[in-house]
N, C-alpha and C positions, 0 to 999 in steps of 0.2 A: 418423762422421757422426751428428749428433744428429737426432732426429725427434720428432714429436708423434703419438701414436696416437689416432685419432679413433674415436668410438663410432657415428658416422653418416656419410652421404655428403653432399657439397654438394648444394644444391637446383638447380633448373633454371637459375638465374641464376649458378651457380658460387659461391654463398655458403654458408658453414658457420658456424653460431653455436655458440660454446663457453660453457658456464656451469658454475657450481659449483666443485668442487675442481680440476677440470682448468683452468678459467679462472684461478683463483687461482694455480695452479702456473705457468702461462704468464706471468702479469702480475707476480706477486710474487717468484717464484724465478728465472725466466728473463729477467725484465725486458723482456718483449716490448712493443713500442710500434708505433704506426701506421707502416707502411712496411717493417717487418722481414720478411725472407723466412724461411719455415719449410717444412721437408719434413714432409708429413703422410701418415702411413700409414693408408689407409682400411680399413674392416672386411674387405674381401676380399684385403688384402695389397698392393694397388696403392699406389705412392708418388706423391703429387701435390705439386708446388710450389705454395705459397700465400703470400700476403702478408697481414699484419695490416691490415685495413681500418679498424677502429675499436676503441676500448677504452672500456667503460663501467665505471668504477671503482665507482660507486655501486651498480650492480646486479651487480657482480662477473661480468661477461660480456665477451666480445670477439667480433668478427666477422672471419672469415678469407675471403679471396677467391682463387679459382683464378688462378694465374699460369703462363705458359709453356704447353707442350702440355697439353691438358686431358683430364679424364675426362668424356667426353660421353655422355649417354644410357645410362650403365652399361656402355659398351664402351670398353676402353682403346685409345688411339691407339698405333700401332706405335712412335712415337718418344717417347711420354710417359715411360716409365721409364728413358730414357737420361739424364734430368736428374740422377740421383743415382749416386754411385760404387758403392753397395751395394744394388741393387734386387732381386737374385735370390739364392736360396740356393745353396749348393754342397756337394758331398760327400754322404755318407750321412745318412739320418735318424737323429738321436741320441736315445738313451734313457738316463736315469740312474735306476737303482734304488738309492735311498739308504736304508740301514738307519737308523731314526729316531734322531737325535741330540738334544741339548738345544735348546730353542726358539731361542735366539739364534744357535746354530750352523746350524740348519735355515734360518733367515732368510738367513744369509750364503751358504749352499750354493745356495739357490734363486736368489738374486740373481746369483751368479757363473755358474750354469748357464745362466740366461737370456742373460747377456752372451756366453756361448760359443756360443749358438745351439742349445741342447738343445731338442728338440721335446717330449719327454714326461719328466716327473719323477714317479717312483712312490715314495712313502714306504713302507718295508718294516718290519714288526714282526719283530724277530729275537730270538734267545736272549739276547743280551747288551744288548738295549735296555732302558732304564729305563721303568717304567710311566707315570710322570708325563709325559715327553716323548711317549710313544705316545698318551696321552689328548689331549695338546695337538695332535698332528698330526691326530688324528681330528676334533677340533673345527675345525681350520683347513680341512679338506677336506669335511666332511659337514654342517655346521650353518650354511651361508651366510656364513661368515666370509670377508671380502674381503682380509685382510691380505696373503696371498701373491700374490693377484691384483694388488694395488697394487705390491708389490715387483717383480713381473715387468714391469709396465707401465713403472715408473721405470727399470728396468735396460735395457729395450729402447729407451726413448727416449734414454737416455744413450749406448748403444752403437751404435744404428742397426740392431740385429738385425732381419732380415726374418722370422725364425721366430716363429710364435705359440706360445710356450711354454705348456704345459698341465700342471697338477699333478693327478694322479689321487688318488682316495681312498686312505687308508692301508690296507694289506692285509698278510696274512701271506705268507711266502715261497712256499708252493705256489700261492697265488692269483696272486702276482706273476709266477711262471713261466708259469702258465696264460695270463695276459694277454699276455706276450711271445710265447708260442708259438701265438697265434691265427692268425698269418700265417707259418707255418714255410717254410723253403726254403733253397736254397744261397746266397741273397744276404743272409742274416742272419748276424751275428756277435755273440756274447755273451761278455763277459769279466768276471772278478771279481778285484779287487785283494786279494792275500793277503800278510800280513806274513811268513809262513813260506816257505821256498824249496822244500821237499819237494813234488814232484808239480806244480810250476808251470813255466811256460815264459816266455821273454822276450817282451816286447811285439811286437817285429818278427817273431818267429816266429809268434805268434798271428794277426798281421794280413797275412801274406805271401800267402795263397791268394786264390782267386777274387774277382771284383768284389763289393763289399759295398754293399748299398742301405740296410740298417738295421743299426745297431750299438748295443749296449747295454753299459753298465758298471755293475757291482754294487759298491757301496762300503760298508764297515762303519761302525758307530757308534763311540762312544768306546771301547767294549770290543772292537771288532773283530767278526769273524764266527767262529762256532764251527766246529770241525773237522767236526762232523756236517752242518752247513749247507753247508760247502764240498763235502763228499762228495755231498750230495743234489743240489747244483747241477751238479756234474760229471756225474752220472747223467742230467741233463736237458739236456746239451749246452753247459754254460757252462764256459769255459776259465779256470782259475786263472792269474793273471799276477803275477809278483813284480817290482817296480821296484827296481833296485839303488841305492837312495838311503837317506837316514836314515829312521827310523820317523816317519811323518807323522801329524799330527792329522787327524781325520776330515774337517774342513772344508777342510784343505789337500789331503788325498788326493783329494777329489772333483774340485776344479778342476784339480789337477796331473794326475791320471789321465785326466780327460776331455780336457784339452788335448793330452796325449801321444798318446792314442788317435786323436783327431781329426787331428792332424798326421801320424801314421804312415799313416793311411788316405788322407788328401788328397795326400800326397807319395810314395805307395807306388812309383810308377813311377820316381821319382828315386833312391830308396835301394836298391831291390832289385838284387841281384847277378844277372846273367844267366848261366845255366849253359851 
């Protein structure tokens, strides 16, 4: 389900004006024209059906109008979000701790993570990370750079993800684990993908216990993760997991691992063997 992510709410008349780059994207890329129906995700996550009322090509703007069950006076109608097949999130809240890779690979990882419904992405500075990509990641997250924000918006609009993906500032591994452990409890699960088999467990073994409300995946950069870092993470409750596949590039490992973990958790009751 494609969607448009709005920065503001419709006015009291049910009208929403879109200008600038977002308007150009709707008109020039998506070829929106008067009468077209669009799913609009409002700032609070509510999905509203709207139609294109008018297009002003000269001013590069267009006007959207509420259609169907509406979002009235800031209170969502009980039927309003039944209009779209994917209005609600499902499964645990997902976190991706990505050891910083080269900029083009980070762009791809962030795009794919947003499409998968990852809520939090944390760039991590690790032993095998190169200094140039780390500096780039800091610039992307600390200096008002909007590139990753735009990538996430485009990915959510394309995939229809209801999850407001957020990229955190780049940080070292101890700070990343401190962030993850701010809300500790039995409902959290943290895994790290490791290319070695020693000391690791299978994915289904790692995900077979209690209900999980928050799940994190740590993925290495081009050079992987050092044994010292793996040991440190184990000491702080992160389980090393080895996937019995070929050796994966970091950008492949991120989406492959996240999808595998997400599926294992979402379908746990189907695959678990009852003793």
